[in-house]
C-alpha positions, -999 to +999 in steps of 0.1 A: +628+875+506+655+874+479+679+859+504+654+831+512+649+824+475+687+824+470+692+798+498+665+776+483+681+777+449+715+767+464+698+737+481+682+726+449+715+728+430+734+710+458+710+682+464+702+673+428+669+661+414+669+626+431+675+638+466+652+668+462+624+644+450+630+621+480+629+651+504+597+666+490+580+632+489+589+626+525+577+660+535+545+655+516+539+622+534+545+638+568+521+667+560+494+642+549+497+624+582+496+656+602+466+668+581+447+636+586+451+637+624+442+674+624+410+669+605+398+634+612+375+644+641+356+668+619+325+659+600+308+683+576+323+717+572+304+747+587+285+765+559+270+800+561+250+819+535+235+853+527+198+853+518+186+877+491+148+875+488+129+876+455+116+911+450+086+902+428+055+881+437+046+853+414+014+857+394+005+821+402+009+826+439+036+799+441+068+807+461+098+816+440+123+790+431+156+790+450+191+793+436+221+783+457+252+801+446+287+788+454+317+811+449+353+800+441+388+810+452+398+835+463+364+851+464+335+851+488+297+856+486+303+892+474+313+876+440+277+875+430+267+911+440+262+923+404+241+893+395+218+894+426+196+924+414+188+905+383+183+870+398+161+883+427+136+895+401+125+859+398+144+837+424+152+835+461+190+835+462+212+819+488+249+829+485+270+802+502+300+814+522+326+786+522+345+781+555+376+804+560+369+825+529+355+855+547+369+870+579+336+886+588+317+853+585+308+830+614+326+801+598+360+818+597+383+799+620+415+819+617+447+815+599+458+784+619+429+763+608+437+732+588+406+737+568+384+709+555+385+682+528+364+691+498+342+661+505+335+676+539+327+710+524+303+693+499+286+674+528+283+707+547+266+723+517+242+695+514+234+696+551+228+734+548+206+731+518+186+702+533+180+717+568+182+755+564+173+764+528+147+739+516+112+744+529+102+708+526+117+674+515+102+676+480+116+710+472+144+712+447+169+740+443+191+752+414+229+752+419+249+781+404+286+774+409+318+791+400+355+783+398+365+760+427+329+763+438+321+743+407+342+714+419+326+715+454+291+719+437+297+688+416+308+669+447+277+681+466+255+669+437+273+635+436+270+631+474+233+642+475+211+615+490+179+636+491+174+645+455+177+682+463+190+696+430+169+704+400+198+716+378+234+728+378+247+759+362+285+759+362+306+790+354+343+792+346+351+756+355+323+739+337+313+705+324+287+699+297+290+661+294+266+651+322+271+630+353+291+603+335+319+629+326+317+642+362+324+607+376+352+602+351+366+636+361+366+627+398+382+593+392+410+609+371+416+637+396+417+614+426+439+587+411+463+606+388+465+642+399+467+635+437+503+624+439+515+653+417+495+679+436+507+669+471+542+685+468+526+716+453+502+718+483+531+714+508+551+743+491+520+765+491+513+759+528+549+766+538+549+797+517+516+808+531+527+804+568+562+819+564+555+848+539+518+856+535+502+843+567+466+855+566+464+865+529+462+830+515+441+813+541+418+801+514+443+776+502+435+755+532+400+750+518+410+746+482+439+722+485+427+698+513 
């Protein structure tokens, strides 16, 4: 490992900043093209969930409200295990399992998977909520989202065409300015941060395949 880092340092010094920038930019472009062709046939991402039923019956006879919980990186649905005993006193809980985050889940595709764009993950969440979690088309659910799950949750809310969400509770990566700030956030992220993040993504993917292999498979979901 130290020898690899030493060789990389020598290349950086030998090439200089201009050649290094050109090389990384070219590599980034190639990776984007490969990633596009690897994922263009996919639609919404496969979403699984764990269902924790409400343990108390409502005095009114009405079914309990539903909370959809979305974890972040590098977690999985077990992130919420300490909150579930409290939440299920009043709510039906559906803990989303994002694709490739849990080796034991049905939507784990292995370390060679290219993952999914975040928009595809958001579409998958909306499809899951609409067809597998909601009991009828008028029912609304609550989103409880955390870390990178907050970003995916905001995108799911933005892409929702069925008016499925009653409210959003965001933890860790939060936004309290309403939908206007969320739209601004997405615009800034897509137009200003994208170029700078591409090189970082390329380095992370190379590092993941060469050194860590399985351990950082989640990066394919987070950075695509």
